[in-house]
Backbone as a printed PyTorch tensor [residue, N CA C, xyz], in Angstrom:
tensor([[[ -0.7100, -15.2040,   4.5680],
         [ -0.6650, -16.0500,   3.5230],
         [ -2.0790, -16.2810,   3.4130]],

        [[ -2.3910, -16.3790,   2.0040],
         [ -3.7070, -16.5900,   1.5070],
         [ -4.3080, -17.8860,   2.4030]],

        [[ -5.5230, -17.7960,   2.9590],
         [ -6.1400, -19.3050,   3.5110],
         [ -6.4630, -20.0050,   2.2220]],

        [[ -6.1920, -21.3510,   2.5050],
         [ -6.6890, -22.2110,   1.4480],
         [ -7.5900, -23.2340,   2.1350]],

        [[ -8.8420, -23.6800,   1.4490],
         [ -9.8620, -24.4380,   1.9490],
         [-10.1870, -25.5010,   0.8060]],

        [[-10.8370, -26.7240,   1.1630],
         [-11.5880, -27.4120,   0.3200],
         [-12.8100, -26.9290,  -0.2030]],

        [[-12.9240, -27.0330,  -1.8490],
         [-14.0760, -26.8360,  -1.9740],
         [-15.4610, -27.3700,  -1.6790]],

        [[-16.8240, -26.4310,  -1.7130],
         [-17.8850, -27.3470,  -1.2120],
         [-18.7780, -27.1980,  -2.4540]],

        [[-19.6660, -27.8010,  -2.6750],
         [-20.8630, -27.7720,  -3.7020],
         [-21.2850, -26.1610,  -3.9190]],

        [[-21.4540, -25.5990,  -2.9930],
         [-21.9410, -24.0810,  -3.1460],
         [-20.7590, -23.4200,  -3.9240]],

        [[-19.8190, -23.6800,  -3.7400],
         [-18.4630, -23.0740,  -4.4860],
         [-18.8110, -23.0100,  -5.8070]],

        [[-19.5140, -23.8970,  -6.7100],
         [-19.4400, -24.4540,  -7.9960],
         [-19.3160, -23.1150,  -8.7940]],

        [[-20.2680, -22.2150,  -8.7810],
         [-20.6480, -21.1980,  -9.6860],
         [-19.4530, -20.2400,  -9.5310]],

        [[-18.9560, -19.8260,  -8.5760],
         [-17.9100, -18.9500,  -8.5050],
         [-16.6750, -19.5980,  -8.6830]],

        [[-16.4440, -20.7110,  -8.7400],
         [-15.3200, -21.4390,  -9.2490],
         [-15.3620, -21.4450, -10.5560]],

        [[-16.5110, -21.7740, -11.3640],
         [-16.3850, -22.0450, -12.7230],
         [-16.2310, -20.5440, -13.4480]],

        [[-16.5540, -19.5050, -12.8410],
         [-16.0930, -18.2990, -13.0970],
         [-14.8570, -17.8730, -12.8960]],

        [[-14.1040, -18.2720, -11.8120],
         [-12.5750, -18.2130, -11.6840],
         [-11.9930, -18.9340, -12.7620]],

        [[-12.4310, -19.8650, -12.6820],
         [-11.5740, -21.1640, -13.6160],
         [-11.6440, -20.6280, -15.1760]],

        [[-12.6970, -20.2250, -15.6750],
         [-12.9240, -19.8330, -17.0240],
         [-11.9540, -18.4750, -17.2580]],

        [[-11.9180, -17.4370, -16.3180],
         [-11.4020, -16.1520, -16.3630],
         [ -9.8690, -16.3260, -16.3270]],

        [[ -9.3910, -17.1460, -15.3290],
         [ -7.9210, -17.2810, -15.1020],
         [ -7.4000, -18.0290, -16.4600]],

        [[ -7.9930, -19.1690, -16.9340],
         [ -7.7700, -19.6570, -18.4440],
         [ -7.7910, -18.7530, -19.4500]],

        [[ -8.8220, -17.7980, -19.6550],
         [ -8.6410, -17.0370, -20.7300],
         [ -7.5270, -15.9170, -20.2680]],

        [[ -7.1990, -15.3650, -19.0410],
         [ -6.0900, -14.3790, -18.9760],
         [ -4.8440, -15.0610, -19.3540]],

        [[ -4.5990, -16.5580, -18.9780],
         [ -3.4060, -16.9960, -19.4350],
         [ -3.0920, -17.5610, -20.7430]],

        [[ -4.1710, -17.8770, -21.4840],
         [ -4.1240, -18.6300, -22.8060],
         [ -4.9610, -17.6200, -23.8170]],

        [[ -5.3620, -16.8850, -23.7060],
         [ -6.1370, -16.0890, -24.5040],
         [ -5.4680, -15.3930, -25.7260]],

        [[ -4.5100, -14.7460, -25.4050],
         [ -3.7790, -14.1450, -26.5050],
         [ -3.0750, -15.2380, -27.3210]],

        [[ -2.8760, -16.3440, -26.9770],
         [ -2.0290, -17.3110, -27.8600],
         [ -3.0390, -18.2070, -28.6570]],

        [[ -4.1870, -18.2110, -28.4700],
         [ -5.1900, -18.9990, -29.1410],
         [ -6.3790, -18.2540, -29.9040]],

        [[ -6.8470, -19.0040, -30.7290],
         [ -8.0540, -18.4260, -31.3120],
         [ -9.1700, -18.2600, -30.5560]],

        [[-10.1350, -17.1870, -30.8470],
         [-11.3000, -17.1130, -29.9270],
         [-12.2540, -18.3860, -30.0100]],

        [[-12.0020, -18.8440, -31.1880],
         [-12.9790, -20.0280, -31.2500],
         [-12.5810, -21.2840, -30.3440]],

        [[-11.3050, -21.5840, -30.5160],
         [-10.4480, -22.4530, -29.7270],
         [-10.7850, -22.3820, -28.3190]],

        [[-10.6030, -20.7420, -27.8090],
         [-10.7990, -20.7080, -26.3440],
         [-12.0140, -20.8430, -25.8980]],

        [[-13.2550, -20.3600, -26.7080],
         [-14.5220, -20.7090, -26.6600],
         [-14.8770, -22.2370, -26.4990]],

        [[-14.6270, -22.9860, -27.1920],
         [-14.8610, -24.0450, -27.0740],
         [-14.1750, -25.0780, -25.8220]],

        [[-12.8990, -24.4780, -25.8880],
         [-12.4030, -25.4090, -24.5290],
         [-13.2180, -24.6930, -23.2620]],

        [[-13.5110, -23.6360, -23.2250],
         [-14.1370, -22.8900, -21.8720],
         [-15.5400, -23.5040, -21.8200]],

        [[-16.3840, -23.8810, -23.1100],
         [-17.6350, -24.3980, -22.7760],
         [-17.5830, -25.6080, -22.3320]],

        [[-16.7670, -26.5660, -22.7240],
         [-16.5080, -27.9930, -22.3850],
         [-15.8340, -28.0670, -21.0790]],

        [[-15.0030, -27.2260, -20.7560],
         [-14.2370, -27.5490, -19.3220],
         [-14.9720, -26.6530, -17.8680]],

        [[-15.5820, -25.5030, -18.1960],
         [-15.8290, -24.6850, -17.0620],
         [-17.5490, -24.5830, -17.1390]],

        [[-17.9500, -24.3600, -16.1530],
         [-19.5860, -23.9740, -16.0130],
         [-19.9600, -24.7600, -14.7570]],

        [[-20.8660, -24.1140, -14.0670],
         [-21.3800, -24.3970, -12.6260],
         [-21.6320, -26.0560, -12.5300]],

        [[-22.1930, -26.5580, -13.6720],
         [-22.7540, -28.0540, -13.4390],
         [-21.0100, -28.9670, -13.4820]],

        [[-20.0400, -28.6080, -14.4230],
         [-18.9580, -29.2240, -14.5220],
         [-18.1570, -29.1470, -13.3220]],

        [[-18.2440, -27.6480, -12.6610],
         [-17.4040, -27.7510, -11.5060],
         [-17.7740, -28.5990, -10.5020]],

        [[-19.4960, -28.3420, -10.3120],
         [-20.0420, -29.2290,  -9.5240],
         [-19.9340, -30.6610,  -9.1990]],

        [[-19.6500, -31.0250, -10.5790],
         [-19.2930, -32.6600, -10.5890],
         [-18.0330, -32.9590, -10.0510]],

        [[-16.8590, -32.0650, -10.6640],
         [-15.3630, -32.0580, -10.0580],
         [-15.3150, -32.0100,  -8.4920]],

        [[-15.9290, -31.2140,  -7.9130],
         [-16.0290, -31.0410,  -6.7040],
         [-16.6780, -32.4540,  -5.9930]],

        [[-17.5970, -32.9250,  -6.3610],
         [-18.4060, -34.1160,  -5.6950],
         [-17.5000, -35.3780,  -6.2330]],

        [[-16.4600, -35.5560,  -6.8760],
         [-16.0450, -36.4910,  -7.4370],
         [-14.8860, -36.9870,  -6.2830]],

        [[-15.1310, -38.3600,  -6.0590],
         [-14.0200, -38.9650,  -5.0700],
         [-12.6930, -39.1080,  -5.6720]],

        [[-12.3750, -39.0220,  -6.9540],
         [-11.1410, -39.1010,  -7.2830],
         [-10.6720, -37.6640,  -7.5160]],

        [[-11.3230, -36.6980,  -7.2690],
         [-10.5140, -35.3490,  -7.1420],
         [-11.0020, -34.4980,  -5.9100]],

        [[ -9.9610, -33.5850,  -5.9650],
         [ -9.9080, -32.7180,  -4.6370],
         [ -9.7400, -31.1310,  -5.4360]],

        [[-10.8270, -30.3220,  -4.9360],
         [-10.5200, -28.9880,  -5.3910],
         [-10.1720, -28.3070,  -4.2620]],

        [[ -8.9540, -27.5520,  -4.3510],
         [ -8.5750, -26.5770,  -3.1560],
         [ -8.5690, -25.0050,  -3.4770]],

        [[ -9.3980, -24.2770,  -2.7330],
         [ -9.5690, -22.7180,  -2.9620],
         [ -8.8200, -21.9730,  -2.2610]],

        [[ -8.2160, -20.8280,  -3.1090],
         [ -7.4420, -19.8060,  -2.1770],
         [ -8.7230, -18.5230,  -2.1690]],

        [[ -8.8800, -18.0890,  -0.9630],
         [ -9.8250, -16.9640,  -0.5530],
         [ -9.4420, -15.9700,   0.1980]],

        [[ -9.7340, -14.5790,  -0.3490],
         [ -9.4870, -13.4440,   0.5330],
         [-10.8600, -12.6660,   0.7440]],

        [[-11.2920, -12.2580,   1.6220],
         [-12.5960, -11.6220,   1.9900],
         [-13.5250, -12.0730,   1.2250]],

        [[-14.0000, -13.6100,   1.2760],
         [-14.8460, -14.1950,   0.4610],
         [-14.9450, -14.3360,  -0.9630]],

        [[-13.9340, -13.8440,  -1.4980],
         [-13.6780, -13.9020,  -2.8830],
         [-12.5090, -14.9870,  -3.2430]],

        [[-12.9840, -15.7610,  -4.1570],
         [-11.9160, -16.9490,  -4.7470],
         [-10.9760, -15.9840,  -5.3800]],

        [[ -9.4690, -16.4270,  -5.2340],
         [ -8.6870, -15.7540,  -5.6880],
         [ -7.6510, -16.5040,  -6.4340]],

        [[ -7.8870, -18.0060,  -6.1960],
         [ -6.9150, -19.0920,  -7.0080],
         [ -7.6860, -20.3390,  -6.4630]],

        [[ -7.2700, -21.4010,  -7.3810],
         [ -7.5970, -22.6840,  -7.0450],
         [ -6.8050, -23.6560,  -7.8310]],

        [[ -6.9150, -24.8270,  -7.0160],
         [ -6.1510, -25.9160,  -7.6490],
         [ -7.0730, -27.2350,  -7.4900]],

        [[ -6.9080, -28.0630,  -8.3660],
         [ -7.6730, -29.2580,  -8.7490],
         [ -6.7810, -30.5840,  -8.9680]],

        [[ -6.8580, -31.3870,  -7.7250],
         [ -6.0940, -32.7480,  -7.8590],
         [ -6.8440, -33.7530,  -8.1740]],

        [[ -6.2610, -34.8210,  -9.0460],
         [ -6.9950, -35.8780,  -9.4020],
         [ -6.1230, -37.0190,  -9.5320]],

        [[ -6.5390, -38.1820,  -9.1320],
         [ -5.7540, -39.4320,  -8.9290],
         [ -6.5040, -40.5690, -10.1510]],

        [[ -5.4770, -41.4300, -10.5600],
         [ -5.5890, -42.4420, -11.6910],
         [ -5.3020, -41.9160, -12.9620]],

        [[ -5.0190, -42.5100, -13.6200],
         [ -4.6010, -42.4660, -15.1860],
         [ -3.2110, -41.5030, -15.3450]],

        [[ -2.3070, -41.7460, -14.6260],
         [ -1.0810, -41.1850, -14.8690],
         [ -0.5000, -41.5800, -16.2940]],

        [[  0.0170, -40.7720, -17.0530],
         [  0.9100, -41.3980, -18.4440],
         [  1.9190, -42.1740, -17.8820]],

        [[  2.4010, -42.7530, -18.9390],
         [  3.4510, -43.9590, -18.6430],
         [  4.8750, -43.3920, -18.3030]],

        [[  4.9270, -42.0130, -18.5140],
         [  6.3280, -41.3720, -18.2160],
         [  6.4380, -41.2190, -16.9260]],

        [[  5.3210, -41.2170, -16.2050],
         [  5.2060, -40.8070, -14.5540],
         [  5.5700, -42.1400, -13.8440]],

        [[  6.7230, -42.2080, -13.3510],
         [  6.9700, -43.5830, -12.5310],
         [  6.6510, -43.5130, -10.8870]],

        [[  5.6880, -44.0350, -10.8050],
         [  5.0610, -44.1010,  -9.3650],
         [  4.1770, -45.2810,  -9.0730]],

        [[  3.6690, -45.6030,  -7.8660],
         [  2.8280, -46.5860,  -7.5320],
         [  1.4830, -46.2160,  -7.4270]],

        [[  1.3970, -44.9150,  -6.8010],
         [  0.2620, -44.2020,  -6.3910],
         [  0.5080, -42.6450,  -6.7290]],

        [[  0.4350, -42.4430,  -8.1750],
         [  0.6410, -41.1480,  -8.4790],
         [ -1.0690, -40.2570,  -8.4570]],

        [[ -0.4230, -38.9350,  -7.9800],
         [ -1.4710, -37.9380,  -8.1740],
         [ -1.3330, -36.9720,  -9.0890]],

        [[ -2.1860, -36.2130,  -9.7750],
         [ -2.0940, -35.1460, -10.5630],
         [ -2.3560, -33.8090, -10.3180]],

        [[ -1.7250, -32.5890, -10.4150],
         [ -2.2140, -31.5080, -10.0490],
         [ -2.6490, -31.1020, -11.5550]],

        [[ -4.0420, -31.0260, -11.5400],
         [ -4.7060, -31.0940, -12.9390],
         [ -4.8340, -29.3180, -13.3000]],

        [[ -5.3060, -28.6330, -12.3970],
         [ -4.9950, -27.2080, -12.4230],
         [ -4.7060, -26.3560, -11.3210]],

        [[ -3.9130, -25.4790, -11.6270],
         [ -3.6010, -24.5400, -10.5960],
         [ -3.5540, -23.2400, -11.2100]],

        [[ -4.2680, -22.1910, -10.7870],
         [ -4.4740, -21.2000, -11.3760],
         [ -4.9450, -19.7210, -10.3210]],

        [[ -4.2510, -18.7350, -10.6120],
         [ -4.5970, -17.6340,  -9.5880],
         [ -4.9160, -16.4400, -10.4600]],

        [[ -5.9620, -15.7460,  -9.8660],
         [ -6.5410, -14.7430, -10.4690],
         [ -5.2650, -13.5870, -10.7140]],

        [[ -5.3860, -12.6770, -11.9920],
         [ -4.3860, -12.0420, -12.5670],
         [ -3.8130, -10.9150, -11.1740]],

        [[ -4.7900, -10.3460, -10.5950],
         [ -4.5290,  -9.2000,  -9.7120],
         [ -4.2420,  -9.7170,  -8.5430]],

        [[ -3.8460, -11.2930,  -8.4390],
         [ -3.3390, -11.8340,  -7.2020],
         [ -1.8850, -12.4100,  -7.2990]],

        [[ -1.4360, -12.2940,  -8.5300],
         [ -0.2970, -12.7480,  -9.0140],
         [  0.8050, -12.2560,  -8.0080]],

        [[  1.9980, -12.8200,  -7.5440],
         [  3.1870, -12.2260,  -6.9300],
         [  2.6010, -12.0090,  -5.4230]],

        [[  1.6010, -12.6000,  -4.9140],
         [  1.2070, -12.3140,  -3.6900],
         [  1.1360, -13.6140,  -2.6620]],

        [[  1.9060, -14.6610,  -3.2760],
         [  1.8880, -15.8800,  -2.5770],
         [  0.9310, -17.0250,  -2.7340]],

        [[ -0.1880, -16.4290,  -3.4140],
         [ -1.5880, -17.2360,  -3.5010],
         [ -0.9740, -18.9100,  -4.0510]],

        [[ -0.2920, -18.4890,  -5.2090],
         [  0.0960, -20.0760,  -5.9020],
         [  1.3010, -20.8520,  -4.9060]],

        [[  1.8830, -20.1200,  -4.2490],
         [  2.7550, -20.9090,  -3.3310],
         [  1.9220, -21.9340,  -2.2020]],

        [[  0.9450, -21.0840,  -1.8280],
         [ -0.0410, -21.3840,  -0.7430],
         [ -0.6760, -22.8950,  -1.1770]],

        [[ -1.2460, -22.4210,  -2.3910],
         [ -1.9970, -23.4640,  -3.0520],
         [ -1.0910, -24.7920,  -3.5630]],

        [[  0.4590, -24.5000,  -3.8370],
         [  1.1820, -25.4270,  -4.0050],
         [  1.3970, -26.4730,  -2.8060]],

        [[  1.7370, -25.6830,  -1.7960],
         [  1.9420, -26.4030,  -0.3060],
         [  0.8440, -27.2710,   0.1410]],

        [[ -0.5410, -26.9060,  -0.2380],
         [ -1.8330, -27.3240,  -0.0990],
         [ -1.6740, -28.4810,  -0.7720]],

        [[ -1.3730, -28.4360,  -2.1150],
         [ -1.7040, -29.6360,  -3.0810],
         [ -0.7270, -30.8790,  -2.3340]],

        [[  0.5680, -30.4950,  -2.1390],
         [  1.7050, -31.4110,  -1.8050],
         [  1.0090, -32.1310,  -0.5390]],

        [[  0.5070, -31.5330,   0.2670],
         [  0.1050, -31.9550,   1.8210],
         [ -1.0360, -32.8010,   1.5030]],

        [[ -1.8200, -32.4910,   0.3790],
         [ -3.0060, -33.5440,   0.1580],
         [ -2.6420, -34.7520,  -0.4890]],

        [[ -1.5870, -34.4530,  -1.2270],
         [ -1.1250, -35.8310,  -2.0190],
         [ -0.6690, -36.6110,  -0.9160]],

        [[  0.2510, -36.1920,   0.1410],
         [  0.6720, -36.9120,   1.1370],
         [ -0.3420, -37.6230,   1.7980]],

        [[ -1.3880, -36.7710,   2.2800],
         [ -2.5880, -37.4810,   3.0980],
         [ -3.0370, -38.5380,   2.3140]],

        [[ -3.4200, -38.6290,   0.9710],
         [ -3.9860, -39.2660,   0.1530],
         [ -3.0710, -40.7010,  -0.1970]],

        [[ -1.8640, -40.4080,   0.0710],
         [ -0.8520, -41.7280,  -0.0840],
         [ -0.0820, -41.6920,  -1.3660]],

        [[ -0.3010, -40.7820,  -1.8930],
         [  0.5410, -40.4960,  -3.3790],
         [  1.9900, -40.4590,  -3.1290]],

        [[  2.6550, -41.3180,  -4.1010],
         [  4.3210, -41.3090,  -3.8540],
         [  4.6680, -40.1370,  -4.9720]],

        [[  4.0980, -39.9700,  -5.8010],
         [  4.6500, -38.9360,  -7.0230],
         [  3.4780, -38.1460,  -7.3220]],

        [[  3.8500, -36.9740,  -7.4890],
         [  2.9560, -35.8680,  -8.0430],
         [  3.1610, -35.4710,  -9.2100]],

        [[  2.3550, -35.2990, -10.3780],
         [  2.7110, -34.7590, -11.8950],
         [  1.7290, -33.9850, -12.4730]],

        [[  2.1870, -33.1290, -13.4120],
         [  1.4000, -32.2210, -14.0540],
         [  1.7280, -32.0780, -15.3220]],

        [[  0.7710, -31.4690, -16.2220],
         [  1.2160, -31.1170, -17.5420],
         [  1.0630, -29.3750, -17.4330]],

        [[  2.1900, -28.9280, -18.3080],
         [  2.5580, -27.7640, -18.2440],
         [  2.6740, -27.0830, -19.8350]],

        [[  1.8520, -26.0010, -20.4300],
         [  2.0950, -25.9930, -21.8690],
         [  3.4300, -25.3840, -22.1560]],

        [[  4.1970, -25.9690, -23.0900],
         [  5.5780, -25.7270, -23.4450],
         [  5.8530, -24.2700, -23.5400]],

        [[  4.8850, -23.4920, -23.8820],
         [  4.9950, -21.9840, -24.2570],
         [  4.5330, -21.2120, -22.9530]],

        [[  4.8180, -21.6930, -21.8020],
         [  4.3760, -21.0260, -20.5700],
         [  5.5870, -21.0270, -19.3160]],

        [[  6.7100, -20.1730, -19.8700],
         [  7.9190, -20.3980, -19.1040],
         [  7.7170, -19.9940, -17.7770]],

        [[  6.8150, -19.0420, -17.3380],
         [  6.5280, -18.6740, -15.9200],
         [  6.0700, -19.8480, -14.9810]],

        [[  5.2080, -20.3510, -15.7770],
         [  4.7940, -21.7950, -14.7160],
         [  5.5670, -22.7250, -14.7090]],

        [[  6.4520, -23.0870, -15.8310],
         [  7.3920, -23.9580, -15.7680],
         [  8.6330, -23.6920, -14.6470]],

        [[  8.8120, -22.2740, -14.6400],
         [  9.7830, -21.9150, -13.3700],
         [  9.2010, -21.9210, -12.1740]],

        [[  8.0530, -21.7530, -11.9410],
         [  7.5250, -22.2030, -10.7980],
         [  7.2890, -23.2870, -10.0250]],

        [[  7.0840, -24.2100, -11.1370],
         [  6.9680, -25.7990, -10.9470],
         [  8.4360, -26.3360, -10.5870]],

        [[  9.5380, -25.5500, -11.3780],
         [ 10.8990, -25.9680, -11.0400],
         [ 11.2560, -25.8580,  -9.6310]],

        [[ 10.8600, -24.5120,  -9.0910],
         [ 11.3020, -24.0580,  -7.9200],
         [ 10.4280, -25.2130,  -6.7500]],

        [[  9.6000, -25.7400,  -6.9780],
         [  8.7920, -26.8740,  -6.0930],
         [  9.5980, -28.1000,  -6.4630]],

        [[ 10.5730, -28.4340,  -7.2750],
         [ 11.2270, -29.6030,  -7.3680],
         [ 10.6770, -30.3360,  -8.6730]],

        [[  9.7770, -30.1980,  -9.2980],
         [  9.3610, -30.7750, -10.6010],
         [ 10.5380, -30.9260, -11.4410]],

        [[ 10.5440, -32.0070, -12.3160],
         [ 11.4800, -32.0100, -13.5020],
         [ 10.7410, -32.7810, -14.6640]],

        [[ 11.0990, -32.2070, -15.7880],
         [ 10.1730, -32.5640, -16.8910],
         [ 10.7650, -34.3260, -17.0600]],

        [[  9.4340, -35.1370, -17.2530],
         [  9.5910, -36.4820, -17.3790],
         [  8.9850, -37.2060, -18.7140]],

        [[  8.5180, -36.0670, -19.7160],
         [  7.5090, -36.5280, -20.9880],
         [  7.0090, -35.4290, -21.3500]],

        [[  5.9480, -35.9550, -22.1500],
         [  5.1530, -34.7060, -22.5700],
         [  3.8590, -35.4770, -23.0090]],

        [[  2.8600, -34.6640, -23.3540],
         [  1.3370, -35.0750, -23.8960],
         [  0.7300, -33.9710, -24.4930]],

        [[ -0.2580, -34.4030, -25.1070],
         [ -1.1330, -33.5250, -25.9240],
         [ -2.2120, -32.8910, -25.0820]],

        [[ -2.2950, -31.4380, -25.0440],
         [ -3.3930, -30.9240, -24.4290],
         [ -4.1590, -30.2280, -25.5290]],

        [[ -5.3330, -30.5100, -25.7410],
         [ -6.2010, -29.9050, -26.7190],
         [ -6.8430, -28.7330, -25.9920]],

        [[ -6.7430, -27.4010, -26.5880],
         [ -7.5230, -26.3570, -26.4360],
         [ -8.3760, -26.0870, -27.7390]],

        [[ -9.6940, -26.4800, -27.4800],
         [-10.7980, -26.4320, -28.4910],
         [-10.2380, -27.4280, -29.4520]],

        [[ -9.8800, -27.0600, -30.9480],
         [ -9.5860, -27.9590, -31.8440],
         [ -7.8590, -28.0210, -32.0930]],

        [[ -7.4780, -27.4360, -31.3130],
         [ -5.8020, -27.2280, -31.4550],
         [ -4.8750, -28.1430, -30.4050]],

        [[ -4.4030, -29.1370, -30.9180],
         [ -3.5780, -29.9540, -29.8240],
         [ -2.4310, -29.3700, -29.7670]],

        [[ -2.1050, -29.0870, -28.6180],
         [ -0.9680, -28.3400, -28.1030],
         [  0.0940, -29.2220, -27.0720]],

        [[  1.2290, -29.1600, -27.2490],
         [  2.1340, -29.7500, -26.5620],
         [  2.3670, -29.1690, -24.9540]],

        [[  2.1190, -30.1670, -24.0440],
         [  2.2150, -29.9750, -22.5410],
         [  3.5850, -30.8850, -22.1870]],

        [[  4.4070, -30.0200, -21.3730],
         [  5.6070, -30.8250, -20.7500],
         [  4.9410, -31.5150, -19.6540]],

        [[  5.2940, -32.9340, -19.1550],
         [  4.5330, -33.5490, -18.2710],
         [  6.0880, -33.4160, -17.1720]],

        [[  5.4800, -32.9740, -15.9140],
         [  6.6690, -32.6210, -15.0800],
         [  6.2090, -33.4310, -13.6990]],

        [[  7.1380, -34.1780, -12.9970],
         [  6.8520, -34.8580, -11.7670],
         [  8.0080, -34.3120, -10.4890]],

        [[  7.6720, -35.0230,  -9.4090],
         [  8.4060, -35.2300,  -8.4290],
         [  7.9050, -35.8850,  -7.3590]],

        [[  8.5660, -36.5900,  -6.5980],
         [  8.2560, -37.3180,  -5.4510],
         [  7.3820, -36.5210,  -4.3020]],

        [[  6.3790, -36.8970,  -3.5590],
         [  5.7040, -36.3270,  -2.9260],
         [  6.4830, -36.2190,  -1.8610]],

        [[  7.1910, -36.7880,  -1.2530],
         [  7.9850, -36.6340,   0.0120],
         [  9.4320, -35.8940,  -0.0620]],

        [[  9.7040, -35.5320,  -1.4530],
         [ 10.9640, -34.7400,  -1.6950],
         [ 10.9930, -33.2510,  -0.9100]],

        [[ 12.0880, -33.0870,  -0.3050],
         [ 12.0140, -31.6190,   0.1740],
         [ 12.2000, -30.5210,  -0.5610]],

        [[ 11.7930, -29.3180,  -0.2310],
         [ 11.9700, -28.2110,  -0.9900],
         [ 13.1530, -27.4480,  -0.7370]]])
């Protein structure tokens, strides 16, 4: 199984590169180049990822093989949408794996680490948004007990897109 660790400030550059590459791999074919460029410019970069790593309301987990980042997840607390029922909800804001590592257990290892971090932080519910046109991700989250509870808008550049909001109790068994 891929080792998972907490990101350090020194990981910001490599994380920014991985985050942009995985986002472009996942969504580039379904979006305009202009919208992808705008989204990546405002969401990824060494300074942006350094702020996220340093934020007390976020946790970045990294999957690493032979010193190379192969996947990551970013968790955050606060600001759950009204459709998420919970007292102390936490969000899986991002969970991506490098294309050449798909099918090798990295996503599963990251998800298990996410759920453990949610438990450790005292969250009772974990939620995420997933693009309605990403059936592979939706199926993956369903395997971990996530169910649809609502929807929200996720802008990719200037394009407002529909995300399905999925949630599950943190303590639910798999």
